[in-house]
C-alpha positions in Angstrom: 3.4 -36.9 -25.8 3.2 -34.0 -23.2 0.7 -32.1 -25.5 -1.4 -35.3 -25.8 -1.5 -35.7 -22.0 -2.5 -32.1 -21.6 -5.3 -32.5 -24.1 -6.6 -35.6 -22.4 -6.6 -33.8 -19.0 -8.5 -30.8 -20.5 -11.1 -33.2 -21.9 -11.4 -34.8 -18.5 -11.8 -31.5 -16.8 -14.5 -30.4 -19.3 -16.5 -33.6 -19.0 -16.2 -33.5 -15.2 -17.8 -30.1 -14.9 -20.6 -29.9 -12.4 -23.1 -27.3 -13.7 -24.8 -24.5 -11.7 -22.0 -24.1 -9.2 -18.5 -22.8 -8.7 -15.6 -23.6 -6.4 -14.7 -20.7 -4.1 -11.2 -20.9 -2.6 -11.3 -18.4 0.3 -8.0 -16.6 1.0 -8.9 -15.1 4.4 -8.0 -16.6 7.8 -10.3 -19.6 7.1 -7.9 -20.9 4.5 -5.9 -24.0 5.7 -3.1 -23.6 3.1 -2.8 -20.2 1.3 0.4 -21.2 -0.6 -1.0 -24.4 -2.2 -4.1 -22.5 -3.1 -2.0 -20.6 -5.7 -0.8 -23.9 -7.0 -4.4 -25.1 -7.5 -5.1 -21.8 -9.4 -2.1 -22.4 -11.6 -3.2 -26.0 -12.2 -6.6 -24.9 -13.3 -5.1 -22.3 -15.7 -2.6 -24.8 -17.0 -5.3 -27.1 -17.9 -7.5 -24.7 -19.9 -9.9 -23.3 -17.3 -10.6 -19.6 -17.1 -11.0 -18.5 -13.5 -11.5 -15.3 -11.5 -9.6 -13.5 -8.8 -11.9 -11.7 -6.4 -9.7 -8.9 -5.2 -10.1 -7.8 -1.6 -13.0 -10.3 -1.2 -12.1 -12.6 1.7 -8.4 -12.0 1.4 -8.3 -12.2 -2.4 -10.2 -15.4 -3.0 -10.3 -17.5 -6.2 -13.4 -18.6 -8.1 -13.0 -21.6 -10.4 -15.6 -23.5 -12.4 -16.9 -26.6 -10.4 -14.9 -29.4 -12.0 -14.5 -32.7 -10.2 -10.8 -33.0 -11.1 -10.1 -29.6 -9.4 -12.1 -30.6 -6.4 -10.1 -33.8 -6.1 -6.8 -31.7 -6.3 -8.1 -29.4 -3.6 -8.7 -32.4 -1.3 -5.3 -34.0 -2.1 -3.4 -30.8 -1.5 -5.2 -29.8 1.7 -6.7 -26.5 0.4 -9.9 -25.2 1.9 -12.8 -24.6 -0.5 -16.5 -24.0 -0.7 -19.0 -25.1 -3.4 -21.1 -22.0 -4.2 -24.3 -22.2 -6.3 -24.6 -19.8 -9.3 -27.2 -17.7 -7.5 -24.8 -17.0 -4.7 -21.9 -16.3 -7.1 -24.1 -13.7 -8.9 -24.8 -12.1 -5.5 -21.1 -12.0 -4.6 -20.2 -10.4 -8.0 -23.1 -7.9 -7.7 -21.8 -6.7 -4.3 -18.2 -6.6 -5.5 -19.3 -4.3 -8.4 -20.8 -1.8 -6.0 -18.8 1.5 -6.1 -19.0 1.6 -2.3 -16.8 -1.6 -2.0 -13.1 -1.6 -2.6 -13.3 -4.9 -4.5 -13.0 -6.1 -8.1 -13.2 -9.2 -10.2 -10.2 -10.0 -12.4 -10.3 -12.8 -15.0 -7.3 -15.1 -15.2 -6.9 -16.9 -18.5 -3.6 -18.5 -19.3 -0.9 -20.0 -17.0 2.3 -17.9 -17.5 5.4 -19.7 -18.6 8.0 -19.2 -15.8 11.8 -18.9 -15.8 14.1 -18.7 -12.8 17.5 -17.2 -13.4 19.8 -19.4 -11.4 23.1 -21.2 -11.9 23.5 -25.0 -12.1 24.7 -26.8 -8.9 24.1 -26.3 -5.3 24.6 -22.8 -3.8 25.2 -22.1 -0.1 21.9 -20.3 0.2 18.3 -21.1 -0.9 15.9 -19.1 -3.0 12.5 -18.2 -1.5 10.8 -18.1 -4.9 11.9 -21.6 -6.1 11.1 -22.9 -2.6 7.5 -21.6 -2.7 6.9 -22.6 -6.3 8.0 -26.1 -5.6 5.8 -26.2 -2.5 2.8 -24.9 -4.4 3.6 -27.3 -7.3 4.0 -24.6 -9.9 6.4 -25.6 -12.7 9.3 -23.5 -13.8 12.4 -23.7 -16.0 15.9 -22.7 -15.0 17.9 -20.3 -17.2 21.2 -18.6 -16.8 23.7 -16.3 -18.6 24.1 -18.1 -21.9 20.3 -18.5 -22.4 19.6 -14.9 -21.5 22.4 -13.6 -23.8 21.2 -15.9 -26.6 17.7 -14.3 -26.5 16.0 -17.3 -24.8 13.8 -15.1 -22.5 11.4 -14.5 -25.3 10.0 -18.0 -24.6 8.8 -16.9 -21.1 6.1 -14.7 -19.7 7.6 -14.3 -16.2 11.2 -14.2 -14.9 12.6 -14.3 -11.4 16.2 -13.4 -10.7 18.1 -15.6 -8.3 20.1 -14.2 -5.4 22.6 -12.7 -7.8 25.3 -10.0 -8.2 25.0 -8.2 -11.6 27.8 -5.8 -10.8 30.5 -8.5 -11.2 31.7 -8.4 -7.6 30.6 -11.9 -6.7 28.1 -10.8 -4.1 30.8 -8.8 -2.3 31.5 -12.0 -0.3 35.3 -11.4 -0.7 36.2 -10.4 2.8 34.5 -13.3 4.6 34.5 -16.1 2.0 37.4 -15.5 -0.5 39.0 -18.9 0.6 35.8 -20.8 0.9 35.5 -23.7 -1.7 32.1 -22.6 -2.9 33.2 -19.0 -3.4 36.3 -20.1 -5.4 34.3 -22.4 -7.5 31.7 -19.7 -8.2 34.5 -17.3 -9.4 36.0 -20.0 -11.6 32.7 -21.0 -13.1 31.7 -17.4 -13.9 35.1 -16.6 -15.4 34.9 -19.7 -17.6 31.4 -18.8 -18.7 32.5 -15.2 -19.5 35.3 -16.5 -21.7 33.0 -19.0 -23.5 30.5 -16.2 -24.3 33.2 -13.8 -25.6 33.6 -11.4 -22.6 36.9 -10.3 -21.1 35.4 -9.9 -17.6 32.5 -11.3 -15.6 31.3 -7.8 -15.0 31.0 -7.2 -18.7 29.0 -10.5 -19.1 26.7 -9.6 -16.2 26.0 -6.2 -17.6 25.1 -7.8 -20.9 22.7 -10.1 -19.0 21.2 -7.2 -17.2 20.7 -5.3 -20.5 19.1 -8.4 -22.0 16.7 -8.6 -19.1 15.8 -4.9 -19.4 15.0 -5.5 -23.1 12.9 -8.5 -22.1 10.8 -6.2 -19.8 10.6 -3.4 -22.3 9.3 -5.9 -24.8 6.5 -7.0 -22.5 8.0 -9.4 -20.0 7.2 -9.6 -16.3 10.2 -9.4 -13.9 10.2 -10.3 -10.2 13.3 -10.2 -8.1 14.3 -10.3 -4.4 17.2 -9.5 -2.1 20.5 -8.6 -4.0 18.8 -9.4 -7.3 17.1 -6.0 -6.9 19.7 -3.3 -6.2 22.7 -5.1 -7.9 20.6 -5.4 -11.1 19.6 -1.7 -11.0 23.2 -0.6 -10.1 24.6 -2.6 -13.0 22.3 -0.8 -15.4 23.1 2.6 -14.0 26.9 1.8 -14.3 26.7 0.7 -17.9 29.2 3.3 -19.0 31.8 2.9 -16.2 33.7 0.4 -14.1 32.7 0.0 -10.5 34.5 -3.3 -9.7 37.8 -3.4 -7.8 41.0 -5.2 -8.9 40.3 -8.5 -7.0 37.0 -8.8 -8.9 38.0 -8.0 -12.4 41.8 -7.6 -12.6 41.7 -3.8 -12.8 40.6 -0.9 -10.5 37.5 1.1 -10.5 37.0 4.1 -12.8 38.1 7.1 -10.7 35.4 9.1 -12.4 32.6 6.6 -12.0 30.3 8.9 -9.9 29.9 11.3 -12.8 29.2 8.4 -15.2 26.4 6.8 -13.3 23.3 6.9 -15.5 20.3 6.6 -13.2 17.9 7.2 -16.1 19.0 3.9 -17.6 17.9 1.9 -14.5 14.5 0.9 -13.2 14.0 1.9 -9.5 16.7 3.9 -7.8 18.6 7.2 -8.2 21.1 9.5 -6.4 22.5 6.9 -4.1 26.2 6.4 -3.3 28.1 3.2 -4.0 30.0 1.4 -1.2 33.5 1.4 -2.6 35.3 -0.9 -0.2 35.6 -4.4 -1.6 35.8 -5.6 2.0 32.3 -4.4 3.0 29.3 -6.6 2.4 27.2 -3.9 0.9 26.7 -2.5 -2.6 25.3 1.0 -1.9 23.3 3.2 0.3 20.1 1.9 -1.3 20.0 -1.0 1.2 18.2 -0.3 4.5 19.6 -3.3 6.5 21.5 -1.1 9.0 18.3 0.7 10.0 16.8 -2.6 11.3 19.3 -2.6 14.2 16.9 0.0 15.8 14.1 -2.6 16.1 13.8 -6.2 17.3 12.5 -9.2 15.4 9.2 -9.0 17.3 8.4 -5.4 16.2 10.2 -5.4 12.8 7.3 -5.3 10.3 6.2 -3.6 7.1 2.7 -2.5 6.1 1.0 -3.1 2.8 -0.6 -0.2 1.1 -4.3 -0.2 0.3 -5.1 0.6 -3.3 -8.3 1.2 -5.2 -9.2 -2.2 -6.6 -11.3 -0.7 -9.3 -8.8 1.9 -10.4 -5.4 0.6 -9.3 -5.9 -3.1 -10.3 -2.3 -4.1 -10.7 -0.9 -3.0 -7.3 -4.2 -4.4 -5.7 -3.4 -7.8 -7.3 0.2 -7.7 -6.1 -0.8 -6.9 -2.5 -3.5 -9.5 -1.9 -3.1 -11.0 1.5 -5.0 -12.0 4.6 -2.7 -9.6 6.6 -1.9 -6.0 6.0 1.0 -5.9 8.5 3.6 -8.5 7.5 6.7 -9.8 9.4 9.9 -8.3 8.0 13.0 -10.3 7.1 16.6 -9.6 6.4 18.6 -10.2 3.2 21.8 -8.9 1.7 19.4 -6.2 0.6 16.7 -6.1 3.3 14.7 -3.2 1.9 15.3 0.1 0.2 15.9 3.5 1.7 12.9 5.6 0.6 14.9 8.7 -0.5 16.6 6.7 -3.2 13.5 5.3 -4.8 12.5 7.1 -8.0 9.2 9.2 -7.8 7.7 7.2 -10.6 7.9 3.9 -8.7 4.8 2.5 -7.0 5.5 1.8 -3.3 3.4 -1.2 -2.2 4.9 -1.9 1.3 6.9 0.1 3.7 8.4 0.4 7.1 7.5 4.0 7.8 9.2 4.0 11.2 12.6 3.1 9.5 12.1 5.2 6.4 12.4 2.1 4.1 10.2 0.5 1.5 10.0 -3.3 1.2 7.9 -3.9 -1.9 7.9 -1.8 -5.1 6.6 -2.0 -8.6 6.9 -0.2 -11.9 6.5 -0.3 -15.6 9.2 -0.3 -18.2 8.2 -0.1 -21.9 5.5 -2.8 -22.4 6.4 -4.8 -19.4 6.5 -4.5 -15.6 8.9 -5.2 -12.8 8.5 -5.8 -9.1 11.3 -5.7 -6.4 10.8 -7.3 -3.0 13.5 -6.8 -0.4 14.9 -9.5 1.8 15.8 -13.1 1.4 13.3 -15.5 3.1 9.9 -14.3 4.4 9.9 -17.0 7.1 13.6 -16.8 8.2 14.3 -13.5 9.8 18.1 -13.6 9.6 18.9 -16.2 7.0 22.7 -16.7 6.8 25.0 -18.4 4.2 24.8 -22.1 4.8 21.6 -22.1 6.9 19.2 -25.0 6.1 16.3 -24.5 3.8 13.0 -23.3 5.1 10.3 -26.0 5.5 7.2 -24.5 4.1 5.1 -27.3 5.6 5.6 -25.2 8.7 4.4 -22.0 7.1 1.4 -22.8 4.8 -0.3 -19.5 5.7 2.7 -17.2 5.2 1.6 -13.7 4.3 5.2 -12.8 3.2 5.3 -15.8 0.8 1.9 -14.9 -0.6 3.3 -11.7 -2.0 5.7 -13.8 -4.1 2.9 -15.9 -5.4 0.7 -12.9 -6.3 3.4 -12.0 -8.8 3.5 -15.5 -10.2 -0.2 -15.3 -11.1 -0.1 -11.7 -12.2 0.7 -12.2 -15.9 -2.3 -14.5 -16.3 -4.5 -11.4 -15.7 -2.7 -8.9 -17.9 -2.0 -9.8 -21.6 0.5 -7.7 -23.6 1.9 -8.4 -27.0 5.6 -8.9 -26.6 8.0 -7.4 -29.1 10.5 -9.9 -30.5 
């Protein structure tokens, strides 16, 4: 039935095409709702239309065939647009092609199938990625440990990791929340899941999940993760041959020789850092730059996006499309990454030079790619456990949230054959 509905919609889109013109969705300061513009683009791809992303042209605008159903959606969702005749479109593309302009045209073809790694049930924090996808009306599936370990990720093009601890230390919330009902329930649920899946410890299960996700990327998958889903994931991979969890987390102590067994080559982004050993400290390692932000105030805490060559560095150019090059910073359990611990092979896309931290990084692994974005919520400077969800109706032009949505569309522009 769903396939039939999709076919009917595609036919309606095709028959509703208005010839000799295109729809331009500007993404500069004239756009009334940047976030929902990505949802319109996904909607067009999902329904069989091929479109174009005009990199660095008016903030990274979208060009879609002039179809009445798309125009109707733009009106309903409150997204600004312009009807551009073919002659003007040709002029725009001719200018973009000039070697003197740092612009490029990228064709988007197929809507990526999206998975979000997240547990069932309500958690005492929100997730910026699911918030913005729901606001933009971009569909996604939820997956968790059993699906990942069973090989279910091969069904998806793009994966986001929920605010998660892959080291088996339950987010290092022990000191503050060990008696909180939500924390005790989380521990019980994860221990039960580990037993069902044949693992002796939660740390062993989470390592298996991290390894499966790494294999997914190596095989051609696209990984995007934020906050503690960045460094905890990388640390778990580096610690694959040792035990870094204390007794209250896994029933036994840490390996006294863990330092010599850390395998940074096995991980994606970071190297040569030190782990925070105390189970009572809300921190995994020296990777996180949170403490450095005490030297600035919310008003002047910002990070800057790098400018890349649109014609030669297409991938980072896509991922940094925005109407602002200086973006408001925001905290998280992992706010950003101390630059000295980032591997030389990693592409830095956004940094706080004053603090010596990087906010937004990207790299390749095998046939796939990964992107790490520090912080928890781009429109909540110091989001705390139990705080209410952000209302994106109040932030339709958020540059920080745009960076997330760039990643959602990214797989539509880069096709790779995935190994199975």
